[in-house]
N, C-alpha and C positions, 0 to 999 in steps of 0.2 A: 582657668576659675574650674572648679570642679561641679558636677552634676548636683550635687548636695547644696552647695551653695548657690547656685541657679534657681534650683527649686525654691528654697528658702525665700529669694528676692522675689519670686513669682508668688511666693503666697502672701509676702508682704506688700507688694504692690495690689493686692485684691483687696486685702486690709484696708488701704490705704486709700484705695479707690470708693471702696463703701464709705468710709468714713466723709470722703471727700463730698460724695453725693449725699449723702445725710445733710452735711450742714449745709449745703447748696439749699434743700427743702427746708430746713429750720431759718435761712436767711430769707427765702421767698416769702415764707409764712410771717416773720417778723417783720418786713418792711411793709406789709400789708396792715399792721397794727398802728394805730395812731397813737396808743400810750407806748411804742417801744422805746428800751432802754438805749440809746443811741451809743453809750460807751460797748455795753455788751453787744450789739449789732456791728460794732467796729472789731471787736475781739473776734468774733466769729471769722468775720471777713478776711481778718489778718491770719487767722488759723487755717482757713481755706486756702489761702495764698501760699503759706507755709507747706500745706501738703501737697499742693500741686507741683511745687519746687521739688520737695522730695521725692515724687511721683515720677518728675522728669526725670531727674538724677538717676534713679533706680532704672528706668526704663533704659536708660542710654546705657547703664553698666550691664542689665542683660543682654541687650544688642549686641555690644562689643566683644562679649565674651561668648556667644552661642554661634 
């Protein structure tokens, strides 16, 4: 893999980790709210899991190619 591609993946990983952390904060706040929309909370948790899967995939790709 080219250096340019690796840098692109690293940049993307940073973005995904930030989004994952932000979602974690939102989910934590919403779980404290007794009037939380459970469906929305489920969607956010699902998105967070999907992000984690993508992060793990990209991390392994970067590790294998460096």
